[in-house]
C-alpha positions as CSV (number, residue, x, y, z in Angstrom):
1,M,94.1,110.1,113.4
2,T,94.0,112.0,116.2
3,R,95.6,114.9,116.9
4,P,96.9,115.4,120.3
5,T,97.8,118.1,122.4
6,G,98.5,118.6,126.2
7,S,99.6,115.9,128.2
8,A,99.9,112.8,126.2
9,L,102.2,108.8,126.6
10,R,105.0,108.3,124.3
11,L,105.4,104.6,124.0
12,T,108.8,103.4,122.6
13,V,109.2,99.5,121.8
14,L,113.5,98.4,121.4
15,V,113.9,95.6,119.6
16,G,116.3,94.2,117.2
17,E,116.2,95.2,113.5
18,N,116.2,91.5,112.2
19,D,113.5,90.6,114.4
20,T,110.1,89.7,112.2
21,W,106.3,88.8,112.3
22,H,105.1,86.7,109.7
23,R,109.1,87.0,107.3
24,K,108.1,90.5,107.5
25,P,109.8,93.3,110.0
26,L,108.8,93.8,113.7
27,Y,109.3,97.1,113.0
28,T,107.4,97.3,110.4
29,E,104.3,95.6,111.2
30,I,104.3,97.5,114.8
31,V,103.9,100.8,112.7
32,H,101.2,99.8,110.1
33,R,99.0,98.4,113.0
34,A,100.0,101.9,115.1
35,R,98.4,103.4,111.9
36,A,95.5,101.4,111.9
37,A,94.9,101.8,115.6
38,G,94.5,105.3,114.8
39,L,97.3,106.4,116.3
40,A,98.6,109.9,116.0
41,G,102.0,108.9,114.3
42,A,105.0,106.5,114.4
43,S,108.4,106.9,113.9
44,V,111.2,103.8,113.8
45,F,114.9,104.9,114.9
46,R,117.7,102.4,113.8
47,G,120.5,102.3,116.2
48,I,124.2,102.4,115.4
49,E,124.7,100.5,119.0
50,G,123.4,98.9,122.0
51,F,122.9,95.9,123.8
52,G,120.0,94.1,125.5
53,A,119.0,91.7,127.9
54,S,121.6,89.4,126.4
55,S,124.5,92.2,127.4
56,L,125.6,90.7,123.8
57,I,127.1,94.2,122.1
58,H,125.6,95.0,118.5
59,T,127.2,97.9,116.4
60,S,128.4,99.3,113.2
61,R,131.4,100.0,113.4
62,L,133.2,98.6,110.2
63,L,135.9,96.4,112.9
64,S,132.7,94.7,114.3
65,L,129.9,95.3,111.8
66,S,126.2,93.8,113.3
67,E,123.6,92.8,110.8
68,D,121.0,92.8,113.9
69,L,120.9,96.7,115.4
70,P,118.8,98.1,117.4
71,V,115.5,99.5,116.4
72,A,113.1,102.0,118.1
73,I,109.8,102.6,118.1
74,V,108.3,105.7,119.1
75,V,104.7,106.4,119.5
76,V,102.8,109.2,121.0
77,D,99.4,110.1,121.4
78,T,96.2,110.7,124.2
79,E,97.0,107.8,127.6
80,E,94.0,106.0,126.4
81,R,94.7,105.4,123.0
82,V,98.5,104.2,123.4
83,R,97.6,101.8,126.5
84,A,94.6,100.6,124.1
85,F,97.4,99.6,121.7
86,L,99.6,97.9,124.0
87,P,97.7,94.4,123.3
88,E,98.9,94.6,120.0
89,L,102.4,94.6,121.2
90,D,101.9,91.9,123.6
91,E,100.9,89.2,120.4
92,L,103.6,91.4,118.0
93,V,107.0,91.9,120.7
94,T,108.7,88.4,122.4
95,E,111.5,89.7,123.0
96,G,112.3,93.3,123.6
97,L,111.6,96.3,125.6
98,V,108.4,98.6,125.7
99,T,108.1,101.7,127.7
100,L,105.9,104.4,128.6
101,D,107.1,107.5,129.0
102,P,104.6,110.9,130.4
103,C,105.1,113.6,127.9
104,E,103.7,116.8,126.6
105,V,102.6,117.6,123.0
106,V,103.8,121.2,122.4
107,R,102.7,121.1,118.6
108,Y,101.6,118.4,116.6
109,V,101.2,119.7,112.8
110,G,101.3,117.8,109.2
111,R,103.1,118.7,106.5
112,G,100.7,121.2,103.8
113,A,98.5,121.5,107.2
114,D,98.2,124.8,108.6
115,P,96.7,125.0,111.9
116,A,94.7,127.7,111.4
117,G,92.3,124.9,109.3
118,D,94.2,126.9,105.8
119,R,95.9,124.6,103.3
120,A,99.5,125.3,103.4
121,G,99.3,125.1,99.1
122,D,96.7,127.9,99.5
123,R,99.3,130.0,100.7
124,G,101.6,130.2,98.3
125,A,103.8,127.6,99.7
126,S,106.0,125.3,98.1
127,R,105.5,121.6,98.2
128,D,108.2,121.6,101.3
129,G,106.6,124.1,102.8
130,N,109.3,127.2,102.6
131,Q,106.8,129.5,101.9
132,G,108.8,130.8,98.8
133,D,111.7,131.9,101.0
134,P,114.9,132.0,98.8
135,D,117.3,131.3,102.1
136,M,114.8,128.0,102.8
137,K,115.3,126.8,99.4
138,G,115.8,122.8,99.5
139,K,115.3,122.4,102.9
140,K,112.3,121.7,105.3
141,S,110.8,122.9,108.6
142,L,110.3,121.1,111.3
């Protein structure tokens, strides 16, 4: 897995939550392939309302409950690595929207990791990384 800093590229894939790839959710396949490709990370966000090329509105409102809400898969990594991943999406995304945006990575640190190279557990941090601060009990920092 890479640890990008500075200039990067954000890949956003917008599909429907009911879109599938070999009977699995499409967003799951995209995330697993991104991981296999060694990309820095991927997140899936479920929308509460939206429409796409068909102009049909999908919403989570009670009176017009939709079973096919919009889903956004977001990946951020170096431009080279993101562009190398695009052929995978050509195979997977038959309906939807794929966008690329330049961005800047300001901070990228995983749970339990310390930028100085020390393990969080070695410094007395609790499992949620709150460093034993009683005001932070049960809260996770970004």
